ROMIMAR-989939 format. One line per field, with one value per residue (C-alpha): residue number from 1; residue in three letters; chain; y, z, x. Coordinates in steps of 0.5 Angstrom, whole numbers. Each point is the difference from the previous one (the first is absolute). Layout:
residues N
i <- NUM:...
aa <- ALA:...
ch <- A:...
v <- Y:...
w <- Z:...
u <- X:...
This chain:
residues 184
i <- 1:2:3:4:5:6:7:8:9:10:11:12:13:14:15:16:17:18:19:20:21:22:23:24:25:26:27:28:29:30:31:32:33:34:35:36:37:38:39:40:41:42:43:44:45:46:47:48:49:50:51:52:53:54:55:56:57:58:59:60:61:62:63:64:65:66:67:68:69:70:71:72:73:74:75:76:77:78:79:80:81:82:83:84:85:86:87:88:89:90:91:92:93:94:95:96:97:98:99:100:101:102:103:104:105:106:107:108:109:110:111:112:113:114:115:116:117:118:119:120:121:122:123:124:125:126:127:128:129:130:131:132:133:134:135:136:137:138:139:140:141:142:143:144:145:146:147:148:149:150:151:152:153:154:155:156:157:158:159:160:161:162:163:164:165:166:167:168:169:170:171:172:173:174:175:176:177:178:179:180:181:182:183:184
aa <- MET:ASN:SER:TYR:LEU:GLN:ALA:GLN:GLN:SER:GLU:PHE:ALA:GLY:VAL:ILE:ASP:TYR:PHE:LYS:LYS:ASP:ILE:SER:THR:LEU:ARG:THR:GLY:ARG:ALA:ASN:PRO:ALA:LEU:LEU:ASP:GLY:VAL:PHE:VAL:GLU:ALA:TYR:GLY:VAL:LYS:ASN:PRO:ILE:ASN:ALA:LEU:ALA:ASN:LEU:SER:VAL:SER:ASP:SER:ARG:SER:MET:ILE:ILE:ALA:PRO:TRP:ASP:LYS:GLY:VAL:LEU:LYS:ASP:ILE:GLU:LYS:ALA:ILE:ILE:GLU:ALA:ASP:LEU:GLY:VAL:GLY:VAL:VAL:ASN:GLU:GLY:ASP:LYS:ILE:ARG:ILE:THR:ILE:PRO:MET:MET:THR:GLU:GLU:ASN:ARG:LYS:GLU:LEU:VAL:LYS:LYS:VAL:ASN:GLU:LYS:GLN:GLU:LYS:SER:LYS:ILE:SER:ILE:ARG:GLN:ILE:ARG:GLU:GLU:VAL:ARG:LYS:ALA:ILE:ASP:GLU:ALA:ALA:ASP:ASN:LYS:GLU:PHE:SER:GLU:ASP:ASP:LYS:PHE:ARG:PHE:MET:LYS:GLU:LEU:ASP:GLU:VAL:VAL:GLY:LYS:TYR:ASN:ASP:GLU:ILE:LYS:ASP:LEU:ARG:ASP:LYS:LYS:GLU:LYS:GLU:ILE:MET:GLU:ILE
ch <- A:A:A:A:A:A:A:A:A:A:A:A:A:A:A:A:A:A:A:A:A:A:A:A:A:A:A:A:A:A:A:A:A:A:A:A:A:A:A:A:A:A:A:A:A:A:A:A:A:A:A:A:A:A:A:A:A:A:A:A:A:A:A:A:A:A:A:A:A:A:A:A:A:A:A:A:A:A:A:A:A:A:A:A:A:A:A:A:A:A:A:A:A:A:A:A:A:A:A:A:A:A:A:A:A:A:A:A:A:A:A:A:A:A:A:A:A:A:A:A:A:A:A:A:A:A:A:A:A:A:A:A:A:A:A:A:A:A:A:A:A:A:A:A:A:A:A:A:A:A:A:A:A:A:A:A:A:A:A:A:A:A:A:A:A:A:A:A:A:A:A:A:A:A:A:A:A:A:A:A:A:A:A:A
v <- 0:7:5:5:-5:-3:8:-1:-7:2:5:-5:-5:6:1:-8:1:6:-4:-6:4:5:-6:-4:5:-1:-4:-7:-2:-4:3:2:5:3:4:4:2:7:2:4:2:6:-2:3:6:-3:-4:-8:-6:-4:-6:4:1:-6:-8:-2:-7:-3:-4:-3:2:6:3:3:1:7:-1:7:-1:6:0:8:0:-4:5:4:-7:-1:8:-1:-7:4:6:-4:-3:-7:-2:-5:-1:3:-3:3:-6:4:-3:-1:2:-5:1:-4:0:0:-5:3:1:-1:8:1:-5:3:7:-3:-3:7:3:-6:2:7:-2:-4:6:4:-5:-1:8:0:-6:4:6:-4:-3:7:2:-6:2:7:-2:-5:5:5:-5:-2:7:1:-6:-4:-6:-2:0:-7:0:5:-4:-6:4:2:-7:-2:6:-2:-7:2:5:-6:-4:5:1:-7:-1:6:-3:-7:3:4:-7:-3:5:0:-7:1:5:-3:-7:-1
w <- 0:-2:5:-2:1:7:2:0:2:7:-4:-4:6:4:-5:1:7:1:-5:4:6:-3:-3:7:3:-5:4:-3:4:5:6:-1:5:-6:-1:6:-2:-3:7:4:7:4:7:5:-4:-7:-5:1:-5:3:1:4:5:0:-1:-7:-1:-5:4:-6:-8:1:7:3:7:3:7:2:5:3:1:0:-7:-2:-2:-4:-4:-1:-3:-4:-3:-1:-4:-4:-4:-1:-1:6:6:6:7:7:5:6:0:-7:-7:-5:-7:-5:-7:-4:-6:-7:-5:-7:-1:6:-3:-7:3:4:-7:-3:6:-1:-7:2:5:-6:-5:5:2:-8:-1:6:-3:-7:4:2:-6:-3:5:-2:-7:0:4:-5:-6:4:1:-7:-2:4:-3:6:-4:-7:-4:1:7:0:-4:5:6:-3:-1:7:2:-4:3:7:-1:-3:6:5:-4:0:7:1:-5:4:7:-3:-3:7:3:-5:1:8:-1:-5:4:4
u <- 0:3:1:-5:-5:3:0:-8:-1:-3:-4:-4:0:-3:-6:-1:0:-5:-5:0:-1:-5:-5:1:-4:-6:-5:-2:-6:5:3:7:4:3:-7:2:7:-2:-4:3:-2:1:2:5:1:2:-3:2:-2:-5:5:5:-6:-4:1:-4:-2:-5:-5:-4:0:-5:2:7:1:4:2:4:5:-2:-8:0:1:-6:-4:5:2:-8:0:6:-3:-7:3:4:-6:2:-7:0:-4:3:-2:3:-1:3:7:1:-3:-3:1:-5:1:-6:-2:2:-5:2:0:5:5:0:1:6:3:-1:4:6:0:1:6:3:0:3:6:1:1:5:4:-1:3:6:1:0:6:4:-1:2:6:2:-1:4:6:0:0:6:3:1:-2:-1:-6:-1:0:-5:-5:2:-2:-6:-2:2:-4:-7:1:0:-5:-4:1:-2:-7:-1:1:-5:-5:1:-2:-6:-2:0:-3:-6:-1:0:-5:-5:1:-7
């Protein structure tokens, strides 16, 4: 792998990681603690992720239990989940919060697939932007006669192969998520 491509390798990997994390927060009709990853609770004067304030556990396929370590933040956690508008049922049981995930309709499922497609497109755009940065670096180096014309074309071909691999990975992740969403 050429040095121009290696310099951006972490950028490419970062796009893939972000896409994985982004689609993991979409609810699929099953309880999953990742659903709460984007929810922050105002407690102790700062915003905290829920998993920093409580134990999250999945009790069955359609419900989760949130048991805060400090019962004083129970109301704050409940408020944060309600305000996050995740489309889940929130029940305060006094010492813990039970979250119930409603059954998804066909319409909900199709809407979620649209969201996954939007997130996929954003990730592909990010990959293209990184590709353009690498392409510019290779062009500039070739113009400065740092390597031959043949090397330039070899580097460009290698770049296109790597970009294709990352785009395929994004597509595979999207396809898995769609299958997961559409599964009843």
